[in-house]
C-alpha positions as CSV (number, residue, x, y, z in Angstrom):
1,M,-30.3,68.4,21.8
2,T,-33.3,66.4,22.5
3,Q,-33.4,62.6,22.7
4,K,-36.3,62.8,20.1
5,N,-33.7,64.2,17.6
6,E,-30.8,62.2,18.6
7,T,-32.9,59.0,17.5
8,P,-32.8,59.4,13.6
9,I,-29.2,60.6,13.7
10,L,-28.5,57.5,15.4
11,I,-30.2,55.3,12.9
12,I,-28.6,56.8,10.2
13,S,-25.0,56.6,11.8
14,L,-25.8,52.7,12.3
15,L,-26.6,52.1,8.5
16,I,-23.5,54.0,7.1
17,T,-21.5,51.8,9.4
18,A,-23.1,48.5,8.2
19,G,-22.7,49.7,4.7
20,L,-18.9,50.1,5.4
21,L,-18.6,46.9,6.8
22,G,-20.4,44.8,4.1
23,G,-18.5,47.0,1.6
24,G,-15.2,45.9,3.4
25,Y,-16.2,42.3,3.4
26,W,-17.1,42.4,-0.3
27,W,-13.6,43.7,-1.0
28,F,-12.1,41.4,1.2
29,T,-13.6,38.3,-0.3
30,Q,-13.8,39.3,-3.7
31,R,-10.8,41.4,-4.7
32,S,-8.0,39.8,-2.5
33,S,-8.1,36.4,-3.8
34,I,-8.7,34.9,-0.2
35,D,-11.4,32.1,0.2
36,V,-12.7,32.7,3.6
37,G,-14.8,29.4,3.5
38,K,-11.4,27.3,2.8
39,V,-9.8,29.4,5.7
40,T,-12.6,28.8,8.1
41,Q,-12.6,25.1,7.0
42,Q,-8.7,24.7,7.5
43,A,-8.0,21.1,9.2
44,P,-6.3,21.6,12.8
45,S,-2.3,20.9,12.2
46,N,-0.8,17.7,13.2
47,N,1.6,18.4,15.7
48,S,2.7,14.7,15.7
49,G,4.6,15.2,12.1
50,L,3.1,12.1,10.9
51,S,1.0,11.9,8.0
52,Q,-1.1,9.4,6.2
53,S,-3.4,10.4,3.2
54,S,-6.2,8.7,1.3
55,P,-6.4,8.7,-2.1
56,S,-9.8,9.6,-2.3
57,G,-10.4,13.2,-3.8
58,S,-6.7,13.2,-4.6
59,S,-7.4,13.0,-8.3
60,G,-10.1,13.7,-10.5
61,D,-8.3,12.7,-13.6
62,T,-9.2,9.7,-15.8
63,N,-5.9,8.8,-17.6
64,F,-2.3,9.6,-17.6
65,T,-2.2,12.5,-19.8
66,Q,-4.5,14.7,-17.7
67,V,-2.4,14.7,-14.7
68,Q,-0.7,18.0,-13.9
69,N,2.3,19.3,-12.4
70,V,4.3,16.0,-13.4
71,P,8.2,16.8,-13.1
72,S,10.4,16.3,-16.3
73,G,13.8,14.2,-15.4
74,L,15.0,10.9,-14.4
75,F,13.9,9.7,-10.6
76,S,14.8,6.7,-8.6
77,Y,12.5,4.7,-6.8
78,G,12.5,1.4,-4.9
79,G,11.0,-0.9,-2.5
80,S,8.8,-4.0,-1.9
81,T,9.1,-6.8,-4.1
82,S,5.3,-7.2,-3.9
83,W,5.4,-4.2,-6.4
84,A,6.8,-6.0,-8.9
85,P,3.7,-6.9,-11.0
86,I,2.9,-3.2,-10.9
87,R,6.4,-2.2,-11.9
88,A,5.9,-4.4,-14.9
89,T,2.4,-3.1,-15.8
90,V,1.6,0.2,-14.6
91,D,4.7,1.7,-14.4
92,S,5.8,0.7,-18.0
93,A,2.4,2.4,-19.3
94,I,3.1,5.7,-17.3
95,Q,6.7,5.6,-19.0
96,S,5.1,5.1,-22.5
97,T,2.3,7.7,-21.7
98,R,4.6,10.4,-19.9
99,P,8.1,9.9,-21.2
100,E,9.2,13.3,-19.4
101,F,8.8,11.3,-16.1
102,R,11.4,9.0,-16.1
103,L,11.6,6.2,-13.7
104,R,14.4,4.2,-12.6
105,Y,13.9,1.0,-10.2
106,T,17.0,0.6,-7.6
107,D,17.9,-2.2,-5.8
108,P,19.6,-1.8,-2.3
109,T,23.1,-2.2,-2.2
110,G,24.2,-5.6,-0.3
111,H,20.6,-6.1,0.9
112,S,17.5,-7.8,-0.8
113,P,14.9,-5.4,-1.8
114,S,12.0,-5.0,0.5
115,S,9.5,-2.5,2.0
116,G,12.1,-1.9,4.9
117,Q,14.9,-1.2,2.4
118,G,12.8,0.9,0.1
119,I,12.1,3.4,3.3
120,K,15.6,3.2,4.6
121,M,17.1,4.3,1.1
122,L,14.4,7.0,1.0
123,L,15.6,8.4,4.5
124,D,19.2,8.2,3.0
125,G,18.3,10.1,-0.1
126,Q,19.1,7.3,-2.4
127,I,15.5,7.2,-4.1
128,A,12.8,10.0,-4.6
129,F,9.8,7.8,-3.4
130,A,9.3,4.3,-2.0
131,Q,7.1,1.4,-2.8
132,S,5.8,-0.3,0.5
133,S,3.7,-3.2,1.3
134,R,3.3,-2.1,4.9
135,P,2.8,1.2,6.9
136,V,5.6,3.3,7.7
137,S,6.9,2.6,11.3
138,D,7.0,4.9,14.2
139,Q,10.7,4.8,14.3
140,E,11.0,5.8,10.4
141,Y,8.7,8.7,11.0
142,Q,10.9,9.7,13.7
143,Q,14.1,9.3,11.7
144,A,12.5,11.3,8.9
145,Q,12.0,14.3,11.3
146,Q,15.5,14.0,13.1
147,R,16.9,14.8,9.5
148,G,14.6,17.7,8.8
149,F,11.5,16.5,6.8
150,T,8.4,13.9,7.3
151,L,7.0,10.9,5.5
152,R,3.8,10.3,3.9
153,Q,2.0,7.4,3.1
154,V,-0.5,7.2,0.6
155,P,-2.5,4.0,0.1
156,V,-3.0,3.1,-3.7
157,A,-4.3,-0.4,-3.9
158,I,-5.2,-3.5,-1.5
159,D,-3.3,-6.8,-1.7
160,G,-3.8,-10.3,-0.4
161,I,-1.1,-12.6,1.2
162,A,-1.3,-16.1,0.0
163,I,0.1,-19.0,2.1
164,A,1.6,-21.4,-0.7
165,A,2.4,-25.2,-0.3
166,N,3.7,-27.9,-2.5
167,P,1.2,-28.9,-5.0
168,S,1.0,-32.4,-3.5
169,L,-0.1,-31.5,-0.1
170,N,-3.6,-32.3,0.6
171,V,-5.1,-30.3,3.3
172,P,-8.5,-28.6,3.2
173,G,-6.9,-25.1,4.1
174,L,-5.8,-23.4,7.3
175,T,-7.1,-21.0,9.8
176,V,-5.4,-17.7,10.6
177,D,-4.6,-19.4,14.0
178,Q,-2.9,-22.6,12.2
179,V,-0.9,-20.3,10.0
180,R,0.5,-18.5,13.2
181,G,1.3,-21.9,15.0
182,I,3.2,-23.1,12.0
183,F,5.4,-19.9,11.2
184,L,6.0,-19.9,15.2
185,G,7.3,-23.3,15.4
186,Q,4.0,-24.7,17.5
187,I,2.8,-26.8,14.8
188,K,5.2,-29.1,13.0
189,N,3.3,-31.9,11.2
190,W,0.8,-31.6,8.6
191,Q,-1.3,-34.4,10.4
192,E,-2.1,-31.7,13.1
193,V,-4.0,-29.7,10.7
194,G,-6.1,-32.3,8.7
195,G,-3.0,-33.3,6.3
196,P,-0.8,-36.4,5.8
197,N,1.8,-37.5,8.4
198,L,4.6,-35.1,6.9
199,A,7.0,-32.7,8.8
200,I,6.2,-29.2,8.0
201,V,9.0,-27.1,6.3
202,P,8.1,-23.6,6.5
203,L,9.8,-21.0,4.6
204,S,10.2,-17.4,5.1
205,R,12.2,-14.2,4.2
206,T,13.9,-12.8,7.1
207,P,11.5,-10.6,9.4
208,N,13.9,-7.8,9.5
209,L,12.9,-7.1,6.0
210,G,9.7,-5.6,7.4
211,G,6.2,-7.3,6.6
212,I,2.5,-6.8,7.8
213,F,2.3,-10.5,7.9
214,F,4.9,-10.6,11.0
215,E,2.8,-7.9,12.9
216,T,-0.7,-8.6,12.2
217,V,-0.2,-12.7,11.8
218,L,2.6,-13.5,13.9
219,G,1.7,-10.6,16.3
220,G,5.2,-9.5,16.5
221,Q,6.8,-12.7,18.0
222,P,9.9,-14.4,16.3
223,L,9.7,-17.1,13.8
224,G,10.0,-20.6,14.9
225,S,13.4,-22.2,15.0
226,N,12.5,-24.6,12.3
227,V,11.6,-22.0,9.8
228,Q,14.1,-21.7,6.8
229,I,15.1,-18.6,5.9
230,V,15.2,-17.6,2.0
231,S,16.5,-14.4,0.3
232,T,13.6,-13.8,-2.3
233,T,10.2,-15.0,-3.4
234,T,11.4,-16.6,-6.4
235,Q,14.1,-19.0,-4.4
236,A,11.3,-19.5,-1.7
237,L,8.4,-20.9,-4.9
238,Q,11.5,-22.8,-6.4
239,K,12.4,-24.8,-2.7
240,L,8.7,-24.9,-2.2
241,G,8.1,-26.8,-5.5
242,A,10.9,-29.5,-4.6
243,T,9.8,-29.6,-0.8
244,P,6.9,-32.1,0.0
245,G,6.2,-30.4,3.3
246,G,7.2,-27.0,2.3
247,V,4.9,-23.8,3.0
248,Y,5.6,-20.2,2.6
249,F,3.7,-16.6,2.5
250,A,3.7,-13.8,0.1
251,S,1.8,-11.5,-2.0
252,A,-1.3,-13.4,-3.8
253,S,-0.2,-11.5,-7.2
254,E,3.4,-13.6,-6.8
255,V,1.7,-17.0,-5.7
256,V,-1.5,-17.5,-7.4
257,P,-0.6,-17.4,-11.1
258,Q,2.4,-19.8,-10.4
259,C,2.1,-23.5,-11.8
260,T,4.6,-25.2,-9.5
261,I,3.1,-24.2,-5.9
262,K,-0.7,-24.6,-4.5
263,P,-2.1,-21.6,-2.6
264,L,-4.2,-22.8,0.2
265,A,-7.6,-21.6,1.3
266,I,-7.5,-19.6,4.4
267,A,-10.3,-19.1,7.1
268,R,-11.0,-16.9,10.1
269,S,-12.3,-20.0,11.8
270,A,-12.5,-23.8,10.9
271,N,-14.5,-24.7,7.6
272,Q,-14.7,-21.0,6.4
273,W,-12.4,-21.6,3.8
274,V,-11.7,-18.6,1.3
275,P,-9.1,-19.5,-1.5
276,P,-6.8,-16.5,-2.9
277,Y,-7.8,-17.8,-6.3
278,R,-10.9,-17.5,-8.2
279,G,-12.9,-20.6,-9.3
280,T,-11.8,-24.2,-9.3
281,F,-8.0,-24.5,-8.6
282,L,-6.1,-25.4,-11.9
283,E,-3.0,-27.7,-11.3
284,K,0.1,-27.0,-13.3
285,C,-1.5,-24.6,-15.2
286,P,-3.1,-26.8,-18.2
287,G,-2.9,-25.4,-21.6
288,G,-0.9,-22.4,-20.6
289,Q,-4.0,-21.3,-18.2
290,R,-3.3,-19.5,-15.1
291,N,-5.3,-19.2,-11.9
292,Q,-6.8,-15.7,-11.3
293,L,-6.7,-13.6,-8.1
294,N,-9.9,-13.5,-6.0
295,L,-10.0,-9.9,-6.1
296,K,-13.6,-9.9,-4.9
297,A,-12.9,-11.5,-1.6
298,F,-9.9,-9.2,-1.2
299,Q,-12.4,-6.4,-1.8
300,E,-15.0,-7.3,0.2
301,G,-12.7,-8.4,3.3
302,S,-14.1,-12.2,3.4
303,Y,-10.3,-13.3,2.7
304,P,-8.8,-13.1,6.1
305,I,-5.0,-11.7,5.1
306,T,-5.0,-8.5,3.2
307,R,-2.9,-5.3,3.4
308,N,-2.9,-1.9,1.6
309,L,-0.1,-1.2,-0.6
310,F,1.3,2.5,-0.2
311,V,3.5,5.2,-1.7
312,V,5.8,6.8,0.5
313,V,6.3,10.5,-0.4
314,K,9.3,12.5,1.1
315,Q,8.0,15.7,2.2
316,N,10.9,18.1,1.7
317,G,9.5,20.5,-0.6
318,Q,12.0,19.7,-3.3
319,A,12.3,17.3,-6.5
320,E,11.6,14.2,-4.3
321,Q,8.1,15.2,-3.2
322,Q,7.3,16.6,-6.2
323,A,8.2,13.2,-8.0
324,G,6.2,10.9,-5.1
325,E,3.2,13.2,-5.3
326,A,2.9,13.2,-9.1
327,Y,3.4,9.3,-8.9
328,V,0.7,9.0,-6.5
329,R,-1.7,11.1,-8.9
330,L,-0.8,8.9,-11.7
331,L,-1.8,5.7,-9.7
332,V,-5.2,7.0,-8.4
333,T,-6.4,7.8,-12.0
334,D,-9.0,5.6,-13.5
335,Q,-6.5,4.5,-15.7
336,G,-3.9,3.9,-13.1
337,Q,-6.6,2.0,-10.7
338,E,-8.0,-0.2,-14.0
339,L,-4.1,-1.2,-14.8
340,L,-3.4,-2.0,-10.7
341,E,-6.6,-4.2,-10.7
342,K,-5.1,-5.8,-14.1
343,A,-1.7,-6.4,-12.3
344,G,-3.5,-8.4,-9.3
345,F,-4.3,-5.9,-6.8
346,V,-7.9,-4.3,-5.6
347,R,-8.4,-0.7,-6.6
348,V,-9.1,2.0,-3.7
349,R,-11.3,4.2,-5.9
């Protein structure tokens, strides 16, 4: 056969082959239920086993009733005391709207509640998910891997840390460096920071409870020898009200509305004070009024000491994971974020 006769045959063969390939591709994408776009856009695997998720895009739902795959049953949870306003405001609303998803707050046995204790209870299988006011540590991630599962931390709100003092104390505010010096025991008299000639009495919960204040403000250094340890924020605030030189740090949502203490303005550098409360400070809550949180400063980052609040989910493919993921989806709905804001926290979406 001549080359002239072979050319049309070759062209016809190529057209048939192209048609077969095109038809195969159509069948593969349209009839096989496989989304090629999703396959080609998959993120690379995380070989470290560590996981931190963003709530962005986690839920397009506006209210609790729209959230899908919420399990039925009783689920225990626990963790940070900073979440107390959330448990009172948001979790109670979840219970009213989704009665099938029953939540039971659980205190640790023999210890004060905290982020660290909540994560430990999660690792030990005592609760379904944990509420934390600090990130999961590398050691906690490793402990989870050793037990055959991973942990996933999901930020759902932003919180400010307030520095509280006795209401009689007269100081313009504190810089972050001064706060550090006070709790490291390097600054021991209020006169050193523009206040009266009065000994500073710093109060703190024990560092092993875990907290971002110890890492970010104190740089992981040990508390000063003059720091008095208290068991709970409630105990600390009571003692603060009776101690003229006292000072304490805690979640702004726990501190600012109180009537027996005084939240101090904080600055990154001198004379740039940003208060954790909004407007003029109201002493002793006159007429039942309460000081309001400076949520705008927390959100903008002008207030120097803020942190994320995380839901820590146990990724084990079982009921605990389903409960933790459902709780996250509820919190990042529009309704959940609005209630978090009412509870004194900054919304993340």
